[in-house]
Biopython code that builds the backbone (N, CA, C, O; Angstrom):
import numpy as np
from Bio.PDB.StructureBuilder import StructureBuilder

atoms = [
    (1, "MET", "N", (0.838, -1.162, 0.000)),
    (1, "MET", "CA", (0.000, 0.000, 0.000)),
    (1, "MET", "C", (0.893, 1.237, 0.000)),
    (1, "MET", "O", (1.816, 1.341, 0.808)),
    (2, "GLU", "N", (0.616, 2.176, -0.908)),
    (2, "GLU", "CA", (1.425, 3.388, -1.006)),
    (2, "GLU", "C", (0.925, 4.455, -0.052)),
    (2, "GLU", "O", (-0.252, 4.495, 0.308)),
    (3, "SER", "N", (1.843, 5.314, 0.346)),
    (3, "SER", "CA", (1.521, 6.420, 1.232)),
    (3, "SER", "C", (1.861, 7.716, 0.522)),
    (3, "SER", "O", (2.811, 7.780, -0.258)),
    (4, "ALA", "N", (1.078, 8.748, 0.797)),
    (4, "ALA", "CA", (1.311, 10.049, 0.184)),
    (4, "ALA", "C", (1.447, 11.098, 1.278)),
    (4, "ALA", "O", (0.871, 10.948, 2.356)),
    (5, "PRO", "N", (2.206, 12.163, 1.010)),
    (5, "PRO", "CA", (2.323, 13.217, 2.018)),
    (5, "PRO", "C", (0.983, 13.930, 2.206)),
    (5, "PRO", "O", (0.192, 14.036, 1.269)),
    (6, "ALA", "N", (0.743, 14.407, 3.398)),
    (6, "ALA", "CA", (-0.488, 15.140, 3.690)),
    (6, "ALA", "C", (-0.163, 16.617, 3.757)),
    (6, "ALA", "O", (0.415, 17.089, 4.736)),
    (7, "ARG", "N", (-0.528, 17.334, 2.733)),
    (7, "ARG", "CA", (-0.266, 18.776, 2.694)),
    (7, "ARG", "C", (-1.594, 19.511, 2.684)),
    (7, "ARG", "O", (-2.044, 20.004, 1.650)),
    (8, "THR", "N", (-2.205, 19.576, 3.838)),
    (8, "THR", "CA", (-3.488, 20.250, 3.969)),
    (8, "THR", "C", (-3.670, 20.727, 5.393)),
    (8, "THR", "O", (-3.070, 20.189, 6.324)),
    (9, "ARG", "N", (-4.509, 21.748, 5.554)),
    (9, "ARG", "CA", (-4.852, 22.193, 6.899)),
    (9, "ARG", "C", (-5.918, 21.302, 7.516)),
    (9, "ARG", "O", (-6.210, 21.419, 8.706)),
    (10, "ALA", "N", (-6.494, 20.424, 6.730)),
    (10, "ALA", "CA", (-7.497, 19.483, 7.246)),
    (10, "ALA", "C", (-6.784, 18.195, 7.648)),
    (10, "ALA", "O", (-7.035, 17.131, 7.082)),
    (11, "GLU", "N", (-5.910, 18.303, 8.615)),
    (11, "GLU", "CA", (-5.057, 17.175, 9.011)),
    (11, "GLU", "C", (-5.857, 15.947, 9.416)),
    (11, "GLU", "O", (-5.428, 14.821, 9.163)),
    (12, "GLY", "N", (-7.008, 16.146, 10.037)),
    (12, "GLY", "CA", (-7.829, 15.029, 10.481)),
    (12, "GLY", "C", (-8.440, 14.231, 9.340)),
    (12, "GLY", "O", (-8.929, 13.121, 9.554)),
    (13, "LEU", "N", (-8.418, 14.775, 8.141)),
    (13, "LEU", "CA", (-8.944, 14.060, 6.969)),
    (13, "LEU", "C", (-7.831, 13.459, 6.121)),
    (13, "LEU", "O", (-8.100, 12.662, 5.223)),
    (14, "ALA", "N", (-6.608, 13.827, 6.391)),
    (14, "ALA", "CA", (-5.470, 13.395, 5.584)),
    (14, "ALA", "C", (-4.917, 12.085, 6.112)),
    (14, "ALA", "O", (-4.055, 12.085, 6.991)),
    (15, "THR", "N", (-5.393, 10.992, 5.599)),
    (15, "THR", "CA", (-4.988, 9.686, 6.111)),
    (15, "THR", "C", (-3.642, 9.217, 5.587)),
    (15, "THR", "O", (-3.034, 8.313, 6.161)),
    (16, "ARG", "N", (-3.175, 9.813, 4.513)),
    (16, "ARG", "CA", (-1.899, 9.493, 3.876)),
    (16, "ARG", "C", (-1.888, 8.133, 3.169)),
    (16, "ARG", "O", (-1.151, 7.936, 2.204)),
    (17, "THR", "N", (-2.699, 7.214, 3.650)),
    (17, "THR", "CA", (-2.768, 5.893, 3.044)),
    (17, "THR", "C", (-4.222, 5.495, 2.889)),
    (17, "THR", "O", (-4.996, 5.556, 3.844)),
    (18, "GLY", "N", (-4.594, 5.086, 1.677)),
    (18, "GLY", "CA", (-5.957, 4.627, 1.454)),
    (18, "GLY", "C", (-6.091, 3.161, 1.851)),
    (18, "GLY", "O", (-5.281, 2.330, 1.439)),
    (19, "PHE", "N", (-7.094, 2.843, 2.637)),
    (19, "PHE", "CA", (-7.312, 1.467, 3.063)),
    (19, "PHE", "C", (-8.486, 0.883, 2.292)),
    (19, "PHE", "O", (-9.468, 1.571, 2.014)),
    (20, "GLU", "N", (-8.374, -0.373, 1.958)),
    (20, "GLU", "CA", (-9.327, -1.032, 1.068)),
    (20, "GLU", "C", (-10.758, -1.029, 1.600)),
    (20, "GLU", "O", (-11.672, -0.658, 0.863)),
    (21, "LEU", "N", (-10.983, -1.424, 2.839)),
    (21, "LEU", "CA", (-12.343, -1.520, 3.359)),
    (21, "LEU", "C", (-13.059, -0.169, 3.377)),
    (21, "LEU", "O", (-14.179, -0.081, 2.873)),
    (22, "PRO", "N", (-12.456, 0.894, 3.939)),
    (22, "PRO", "CA", (-13.148, 2.185, 3.892)),
    (22, "PRO", "C", (-13.421, 2.656, 2.465)),
    (22, "PRO", "O", (-14.473, 3.236, 2.197)),
    (23, "GLN", "N", (-12.491, 2.415, 1.557)),
    (23, "GLN", "CA", (-12.712, 2.808, 0.170)),
    (23, "GLN", "C", (-13.885, 2.045, -0.441)),
    (23, "GLN", "O", (-14.673, 2.632, -1.182)),
    (24, "GLN", "N", (-14.016, 0.773, -0.152)),
    (24, "GLN", "CA", (-15.157, -0.012, -0.648)),
    (24, "GLN", "C", (-16.468, 0.534, -0.105)),
    (24, "GLN", "O", (-17.446, 0.658, -0.842)),
    (25, "ILE", "N", (-16.492, 0.858, 1.179)),
    (25, "ILE", "CA", (-17.707, 1.396, 1.800)),
    (25, "ILE", "C", (-18.074, 2.734, 1.166)),
    (25, "ILE", "O", (-19.237, 2.971, 0.836)),
    (26, "LEU", "N", (-17.090, 3.599, 0.997)),
    (26, "LEU", "CA", (-17.349, 4.902, 0.395)),
    (26, "LEU", "C", (-17.858, 4.758, -1.037)),
    (26, "LEU", "O", (-18.814, 5.431, -1.422)),
    (27, "LEU", "N", (-17.242, 3.905, -1.813)),
    (27, "LEU", "CA", (-17.684, 3.705, -3.195)),
    (27, "LEU", "C", (-19.119, 3.208, -3.262)),
    (27, "LEU", "O", (-19.867, 3.570, -4.170)),
    (28, "GLU", "N", (-19.498, 2.386, -2.309)),
    (28, "GLU", "CA", (-20.846, 1.821, -2.289)),
    (28, "GLU", "C", (-21.897, 2.823, -1.808)),
    (28, "GLU", "O", (-23.017, 2.836, -2.317)),
    (29, "LEU", "N", (-21.547, 3.649, -0.843)),
    (29, "LEU", "CA", (-22.561, 4.462, -0.170)),
    (29, "LEU", "C", (-22.564, 5.952, -0.501)),
    (29, "LEU", "O", (-23.581, 6.616, -0.300)),
    (30, "LEU", "N", (-21.469, 6.486, -0.995)),
    (30, "LEU", "CA", (-21.420, 7.924, -1.271)),
    (30, "LEU", "C", (-22.135, 8.276, -2.561)),
    (30, "LEU", "O", (-21.999, 7.582, -3.569)),
    (31, "ASP", "N", (-22.897, 9.359, -2.521)),
    (31, "ASP", "CA", (-23.514, 9.895, -3.731)),
    (31, "ASP", "C", (-22.617, 10.936, -4.382)),
    (31, "ASP", "O", (-22.636, 11.107, -5.601)),
    (32, "ASP", "N", (-21.831, 11.630, -3.567)),
    (32, "ASP", "CA", (-20.998, 12.702, -4.080)),
    (32, "ASP", "C", (-19.822, 12.890, -3.132)),
    (32, "ASP", "O", (-19.897, 12.545, -1.953)),
    (33, "PHE", "N", (-18.762, 13.428, -3.650)),
    (33, "PHE", "CA", (-17.567, 13.694, -2.870)),
    (33, "PHE", "C", (-17.034, 15.034, -3.346)),
    (33, "PHE", "O", (-16.851, 15.232, -4.547)),
    (34, "VAL", "N", (-16.786, 15.944, -2.442)),
    (34, "VAL", "CA", (-16.361, 17.289, -2.803)),
    (34, "VAL", "C", (-14.980, 17.559, -2.216)),
    (34, "VAL", "O", (-14.749, 17.343, -1.027)),
    (35, "LEU", "N", (-14.084, 18.023, -3.043)),
    (35, "LEU", "CA", (-12.767, 18.450, -2.566)),
    (35, "LEU", "C", (-12.793, 19.959, -2.398)),
    (35, "LEU", "O", (-13.267, 20.678, -3.278)),
    (36, "VAL", "N", (-12.285, 20.441, -1.270)),
    (36, "VAL", "CA", (-12.218, 21.874, -1.032)),
    (36, "VAL", "C", (-10.774, 22.275, -0.787)),
    (36, "VAL", "O", (-9.952, 21.471, -0.347)),
    (37, "SER", "N", (-10.485, 23.525, -1.077)),
    (37, "SER", "CA", (-9.113, 24.019, -0.913)),
    (37, "SER", "C", (-8.868, 24.448, 0.524)),
    (37, "SER", "O", (-9.805, 24.615, 1.303)),
    (38, "ASP", "N", (-7.606, 24.623, 0.863)),
    (38, "ASP", "CA", (-7.260, 25.126, 2.187)),
    (38, "ASP", "C", (-7.835, 26.527, 2.394)),
    (38, "ASP", "O", (-8.259, 26.865, 3.499)),
    (39, "ASP", "N", (-7.853, 27.335, 1.348)),
    (39, "ASP", "CA", (-8.437, 28.679, 1.467)),
    (39, "ASP", "C", (-9.930, 28.602, 1.781)),
    (39, "ASP", "O", (-10.431, 29.389, 2.584)),
    (40, "GLU", "N", (-10.643, 27.665, 1.161)),
    (40, "GLU", "CA", (-12.066, 27.489, 1.447)),
    (40, "GLU", "C", (-12.279, 26.986, 2.879)),
    (40, "GLU", "O", (-13.239, 27.374, 3.545)),
    (41, "ILE", "N", (-11.392, 26.137, 3.334)),
    (41, "ILE", "CA", (-11.463, 25.648, 4.714)),
    (41, "ILE", "C", (-11.226, 26.798, 5.687)),
    (41, "ILE", "O", (-11.936, 26.922, 6.686)),
    (42, "ASP", "N", (-10.231, 27.641, 5.402)),
    (42, "ASP", "CA", (-9.972, 28.796, 6.266)),
    (42, "ASP", "C", (-11.190, 29.706, 6.332)),
    (42, "ASP", "O", (-11.550, 30.185, 7.407)),
    (43, "GLU", "N", (-11.819, 29.943, 5.200)),
    (43, "GLU", "CA", (-13.017, 30.788, 5.174)),
    (43, "GLU", "C", (-14.147, 30.149, 5.979)),
    (43, "GLU", "O", (-14.890, 30.850, 6.666)),
    (44, "ALA", "N", (-14.281, 28.846, 5.902)),
    (44, "ALA", "CA", (-15.316, 28.144, 6.676)),
    (44, "ALA", "C", (-15.034, 28.251, 8.176)),
    (44, "ALA", "O", (-15.964, 28.396, 8.969)),
    (45, "ILE", "N", (-13.772, 28.182, 8.567)),
    (45, "ILE", "CA", (-13.408, 28.359, 9.982)),
    (45, "ILE", "C", (-13.828, 29.752, 10.432)),
    (45, "ILE", "O", (-14.408, 29.915, 11.506)),
    (46, "ARG", "N", (-13.533, 30.761, 9.604)),
    (46, "ARG", "CA", (-13.914, 32.140, 9.944)),
    (46, "ARG", "C", (-15.430, 32.288, 10.017)),
    (46, "ARG", "O", (-15.948, 32.893, 10.956)),
    (47, "LEU", "N", (-16.148, 31.740, 9.033)),
    (47, "LEU", "CA", (-17.614, 31.811, 9.032)),
    (47, "LEU", "C", (-18.199, 31.192, 10.291)),
    (47, "LEU", "O", (-19.081, 31.765, 10.931)),
    (48, "CYS", "N", (-17.705, 30.036, 10.629)),
    (48, "CYS", "CA", (-18.191, 29.326, 11.817)),
    (48, "CYS", "C", (-17.950, 30.148, 13.068)),
    (48, "CYS", "O", (-18.835, 30.279, 13.914)),
    (49, "LEU", "N", (-16.771, 30.694, 13.182)),
    (49, "LEU", "CA", (-16.424, 31.487, 14.364)),
    (49, "LEU", "C", (-17.265, 32.760, 14.437)),
    (49, "LEU", "O", (-17.752, 33.122, 15.508)),
    (50, "GLU", "N", (-17.435, 33.436, 13.308)),
    (50, "GLU", "CA", (-18.192, 34.685, 13.278)),
    (50, "GLU", "C", (-19.680, 34.477, 13.543)),
    (50, "GLU", "O", (-20.297, 35.257, 14.268)),
    (51, "HIS", "N", (-20.259, 33.430, 12.960)),
    (51, "HIS", "CA", (-21.708, 33.263, 13.019)),
    (51, "HIS", "C", (-22.203, 32.382, 14.164)),
    (51, "HIS", "O", (-23.340, 32.531, 14.611)),
    (52, "THR", "N", (-21.368, 31.476, 14.638)),
    (52, "THR", "CA", (-21.827, 30.580, 15.710)),
    (52, "THR", "C", (-21.004, 30.712, 16.981)),
    (52, "THR", "O", (-21.383, 30.185, 18.028)),
    (53, "ARG", "N", (-19.873, 31.417, 16.895)),
    (53, "ARG", "CA", (-18.941, 31.558, 18.010)),
    (53, "ARG", "C", (-18.344, 30.217, 18.430)),
    (53, "ARG", "O", (-17.939, 30.040, 19.579)),
    (54, "ASN", "N", (-18.294, 29.268, 17.481)),
    (54, "ASN", "CA", (-17.668, 27.967, 17.717)),
    (54, "ASN", "C", (-16.387, 27.894, 16.905)),
    (54, "ASN", "O", (-16.334, 28.344, 15.761)),
    (55, "LEU", "N", (-15.368, 27.328, 17.503)),
    (55, "LEU", "CA", (-14.083, 27.176, 16.839)),
    (55, "LEU", "C", (-13.986, 25.777, 16.245)),
    (55, "LEU", "O", (-14.217, 24.781, 16.931)),
    (56, "ALA", "N", (-13.648, 25.714, 14.979)),
    (56, "ALA", "CA", (-13.479, 24.428, 14.301)),
    (56, "ALA", "C", (-12.069, 24.338, 13.739)),
    (56, "ALA", "O", (-11.507, 25.328, 13.271)),
    (57, "GLU", "N", (-11.515, 23.158, 13.791)),
    (57, "GLU", "CA", (-10.235, 22.922, 13.116)),
    (57, "GLU", "C", (-10.517, 22.722, 11.627)),
    (57, "GLU", "O", (-11.674, 22.689, 11.208)),
    (58, "GLY", "N", (-9.465, 22.591, 10.839)),
    (58, "GLY", "CA", (-9.618, 22.452, 9.393)),
    (58, "GLY", "C", (-10.503, 21.288, 8.983)),
    (58, "GLY", "O", (-11.413, 21.454, 8.171)),
    (59, "ALA", "N", (-10.241, 20.114, 9.537)),
    (59, "ALA", "CA", (-11.044, 18.937, 9.186)),
    (59, "ALA", "C", (-12.494, 19.113, 9.620)),
    (59, "ALA", "O", (-13.414, 18.660, 8.938)),
    (60, "GLY", "N", (-12.691, 19.772, 10.758)),
    (60, "GLY", "CA", (-14.036, 19.985, 11.264)),
    (60, "GLY", "C", (-14.833, 20.960, 10.427)),
    (60, "GLY", "O", (-16.061, 20.879, 10.387)),
    (61, "ALA", "N", (-14.157, 21.883, 9.756)),
    (61, "ALA", "CA", (-14.827, 22.896, 8.947)),
    (61, "ALA", "C", (-14.947, 22.498, 7.474)),
    (61, "ALA", "O", (-15.530, 23.244, 6.688)),
    (62, "ALA", "N", (-14.417, 21.360, 7.093)),
    (62, "ALA", "CA", (-14.408, 20.963, 5.675)),
    (62, "ALA", "C", (-15.820, 20.819, 5.099)),
    (62, "ALA", "O", (-16.066, 21.222, 3.963)),
    (63, "ALA", "N", (-16.736, 20.255, 5.867)),
    (63, "ALA", "CA", (-18.110, 20.095, 5.360)),
    (63, "ALA", "C", (-18.775, 21.449, 5.156)),
    (63, "ALA", "O", (-19.512, 21.638, 4.188)),
    (64, "LEU", "N", (-18.523, 22.393, 6.059)),
    (64, "LEU", "CA", (-19.063, 23.744, 5.895)),
    (64, "LEU", "C", (-18.454, 24.405, 4.659)),
    (64, "LEU", "O", (-19.144, 25.126, 3.937)),
    (65, "ALA", "N", (-17.180, 24.165, 4.417)),
    (65, "ALA", "CA", (-16.531, 24.713, 3.218)),
    (65, "ALA", "C", (-17.200, 24.187, 1.951)),
    (65, "ALA", "O", (-17.412, 24.938, 1.000)),
    (66, "ALA", "N", (-17.526, 22.919, 1.941)),
    (66, "ALA", "CA", (-18.208, 22.339, 0.770)),
    (66, "ALA", "C", (-19.613, 22.916, 0.608)),
    (66, "ALA", "O", (-20.031, 23.232, -0.506)),
    (67, "ALA", "N", (-20.340, 23.054, 1.717)),
    (67, "ALA", "CA", (-21.684, 23.623, 1.649)),
    (67, "ALA", "C", (-21.634, 25.071, 1.167)),
    (67, "ALA", "O", (-22.496, 25.503, 0.401)),
    (68, "ALA", "N", (-20.626, 25.821, 1.613)),
    (68, "ALA", "CA", (-20.485, 27.210, 1.176)),
    (68, "ALA", "C", (-20.162, 27.283, -0.315)),
    (68, "ALA", "O", (-20.672, 28.153, -1.021)),
    (69, "ARG", "N", (-19.324, 26.381, -0.787)),
    (69, "ARG", "CA", (-18.977, 26.383, -2.210)),
    (69, "ARG", "C", (-20.205, 26.130, -3.074)),
    (69, "ARG", "O", (-20.355, 26.736, -4.135)),
    (70, "TYR", "N", (-21.075, 25.247, -2.628)),
    (70, "TYR", "CA", (-22.245, 24.865, -3.418)),
    (70, "TYR", "C", (-23.536, 25.427, -2.841)),
    (70, "TYR", "O", (-24.583, 24.784, -2.905)),
    (71, "ARG", "N", (-23.460, 26.633, -2.275)),
    (71, "ARG", "CA", (-24.641, 27.220, -1.627)),
    (71, "ARG", "C", (-25.823, 27.342, -2.573)),
    (71, "ARG", "O", (-26.966, 27.216, -2.132)),
    (72, "GLU", "N", (-25.596, 27.578, -3.837)),
    (72, "GLU", "CA", (-26.716, 27.674, -4.790)),
    (72, "GLU", "C", (-27.436, 26.334, -4.941)),
    (72, "GLU", "O", (-28.656, 26.299, -5.107)),
    (73, "ARG", "N", (-26.701, 25.255, -4.886)),
    (73, "ARG", "CA", (-27.283, 23.913, -4.974)),
    (73, "ARG", "C", (-28.240, 23.655, -3.806)),
    (73, "ARG", "O", (-29.224, 22.927, -3.941)),
    (74, "PHE", "N", (-27.932, 24.263, -2.666)),
    (74, "PHE", "CA", (-28.712, 24.020, -1.452)),
    (74, "PHE", "C", (-29.720, 25.122, -1.144)),
    (74, "PHE", "O", (-30.441, 25.045, -0.148)),
    (75, "LYS", "N", (-29.773, 26.134, -1.984)),
    (75, "LYS", "CA", (-30.663, 27.269, -1.735)),
    (75, "LYS", "C", (-32.111, 26.799, -1.579)),
    (75, "LYS", "O", (-32.624, 26.052, -2.412)),
    (76, "GLY", "N", (-32.760, 27.244, -0.503)),
    (76, "GLY", "CA", (-34.147, 26.886, -0.236)),
    (76, "GLY", "C", (-34.328, 25.533, 0.419)),
    (76, "GLY", "O", (-35.457, 25.112, 0.668)),
    (77, "LYS", "N", (-33.225, 24.841, 0.705)),
    (77, "LYS", "CA", (-33.295, 23.521, 1.328)),
    (77, "LYS", "C", (-32.771, 23.604, 2.755)),
    (77, "LYS", "O", (-31.983, 24.488, 3.093)),
    (78, "LYS", "N", (-33.213, 22.685, 3.573)),
    (78, "LYS", "CA", (-32.647, 22.562, 4.912)),
    (78, "LYS", "C", (-31.386, 21.720, 4.807)),
    (78, "LYS", "O", (-31.403, 20.618, 4.258)),
    (79, "VAL", "N", (-30.317, 22.241, 5.329)),
    (79, "VAL", "CA", (-29.026, 21.568, 5.237)),
    (79, "VAL", "C", (-28.435, 21.449, 6.637)),
    (79, "VAL", "O", (-28.413, 22.421, 7.392)),
    (80, "ALA", "N", (-27.963, 20.275, 6.977)),
    (80, "ALA", "CA", (-27.259, 20.061, 8.238)),
    (80, "ALA", "C", (-25.797, 19.765, 7.925)),
    (80, "ALA", "O", (-25.484, 18.961, 7.047)),
    (81, "VAL", "N", (-24.928, 20.416, 8.645)),
    (81, "VAL", "CA", (-23.491, 20.214, 8.464)),
    (81, "VAL", "C", (-22.914, 19.822, 9.821)),
    (81, "VAL", "O", (-23.107, 20.524, 10.814)),
    (82, "VAL", "N", (-22.220, 18.720, 9.855)),
    (82, "VAL", "CA", (-21.590, 18.279, 11.099)),
    (82, "VAL", "C", (-20.308, 19.073, 11.295)),
    (82, "VAL", "O", (-19.431, 19.102, 10.431)),
    (83, "LEU", "N", (-20.223, 19.707, 12.438)),
    (83, "LEU", "CA", (-19.041, 20.470, 12.799)),
    (83, "LEU", "C", (-18.339, 19.706, 13.912)),
    (83, "LEU", "O", (-18.919, 19.463, 14.970)),
    (84, "SER", "N", (-17.099, 19.332, 13.672)),
    (84, "SER", "CA", (-16.395, 18.542, 14.681)),
    (84, "SER", "C", (-14.952, 19.006, 14.779)),
    (84, "SER", "O", (-14.384, 19.507, 13.808)),
    (85, "GLY", "N", (-14.379, 18.841, 15.922)),
    (85, "GLY", "CA", (-12.962, 19.121, 16.101)),
    (85, "GLY", "C", (-12.660, 20.582, 16.310)),
    (85, "GLY", "O", (-12.935, 21.409, 15.442)),
    (86, "GLY", "N", (-12.095, 20.908, 17.456)),
    (86, "GLY", "CA", (-11.688, 22.267, 17.756)),
    (86, "GLY", "C", (-10.220, 22.347, 18.088)),
    (86, "GLY", "O", (-9.801, 23.223, 18.844)),
    (87, "ASN", "N", (-9.434, 21.448, 17.537)),
    (87, "ASN", "CA", (-8.005, 21.363, 17.865)),
    (87, "ASN", "C", (-7.174, 22.308, 17.000)),
    (87, "ASN", "O", (-6.219, 21.893, 16.343)),
    (88, "LEU", "N", (-7.551, 23.573, 17.012)),
    (88, "LEU", "CA", (-6.809, 24.572, 16.257)),
    (88, "LEU", "C", (-5.846, 25.261, 17.215)),
    (88, "LEU", "O", (-6.263, 25.757, 18.261)),
    (89, "SER", "N", (-4.580, 25.298, 16.872)),
    (89, "SER", "CA", (-3.594, 25.935, 17.754)),
    (89, "SER", "C", (-3.737, 27.452, 17.650)),
    (89, "SER", "O", (-4.298, 27.960, 16.680)),
    (90, "PRO", "N", (-3.232, 28.170, 18.642)),
    (90, "PRO", "CA", (-3.263, 29.635, 18.560)),
    (90, "PRO", "C", (-2.571, 30.155, 17.297)),
    (90, "PRO", "O", (-3.046, 31.113, 16.687)),
    (91, "ASP", "N", (-1.465, 29.542, 16.901)),
    (91, "ASP", "CA", (-0.773, 29.976, 15.681)),
    (91, "ASP", "C", (-1.638, 29.723, 14.447)),
    (91, "ASP", "O", (-1.700, 30.564, 13.551)),
    (92, "GLN", "N", (-2.299, 28.579, 14.398)),
    (92, "GLN", "CA", (-3.182, 28.280, 13.266)),
    (92, "GLN", "C", (-4.347, 29.266, 13.221)),
    (92, "GLN", "O", (-4.716, 29.745, 12.149)),
    (93, "LEU", "N", (-4.919, 29.565, 14.370)),
    (93, "LEU", "CA", (-6.028, 30.516, 14.436)),
    (93, "LEU", "C", (-5.584, 31.898, 13.969)),
    (93, "LEU", "O", (-6.299, 32.549, 13.208)),
    (94, "ARG", "N", (-4.415, 32.355, 14.413)),
    (94, "ARG", "CA", (-3.911, 33.650, 13.968)),
    (94, "ARG", "C", (-3.740, 33.684, 12.451)),
    (94, "ARG", "O", (-4.069, 34.682, 11.810)),
    (95, "ALA", "N", (-3.227, 32.597, 11.878)),
    (95, "ALA", "CA", (-3.025, 32.547, 10.423)),
    (95, "ALA", "C", (-4.367, 32.601, 9.686)),
    (95, "ALA", "O", (-4.477, 33.266, 8.656)),
    (96, "VAL", "N", (-5.373, 31.918, 10.197)),
    (96, "VAL", "CA", (-6.701, 31.904, 9.576)),
    (96, "VAL", "C", (-7.330, 33.298, 9.639)),
    (96, "VAL", "O", (-7.961, 33.741, 8.680)),
    (97, "LEU", "N", (-7.158, 33.984, 10.761)),
    (97, "LEU", "CA", (-7.791, 35.280, 10.949)),
    (97, "LEU", "C", (-7.000, 36.430, 10.326)),
    (97, "LEU", "O", (-7.511, 37.546, 10.224)),
    (98, "ALA", "N", (-5.759, 36.170, 9.909)),
    (98, "ALA", "CA", (-4.912, 37.235, 9.327)),
    (98, "ALA", "C", (-5.454, 37.703, 7.984)),
    (98, "ALA", "O", (-4.870, 38.588, 7.358)),
]
sb = StructureBuilder()
sb.init_structure("model")
sb.init_model(0)
sb.init_chain("A")
sb.init_seg("    ")
for serial, (resi, resn, name, xyz) in enumerate(atoms, 1):
    if name == "N":
        sb.init_residue(resn, " ", resi, " ")
    sb.init_atom(name, np.array(xyz, "f"), 0.0, 1.0, " ", f" {name:<3s}", serial, name[0])
structure = sb.get_structure()
């Protein structure tokens, strides 16, 4: 099994190695998969902090970043986004807010 470097602020999503069983489950059950940039993740962290006063780490804000990117797709619909993980260091937070 090959491993790849993880170069993302969403460290909790960067597994570096794809495992067969999770990939099979995802292929079977996922309807869509969205990749978001680190800049979109940073914006989602800021949005979350500004609007809910909750701090999210990069991986925790990734779903919000995807929802924000495709807001027109969801317009007029009820959307739930799971927000998880607040393990953002003070240095990471300063960089996001800069």
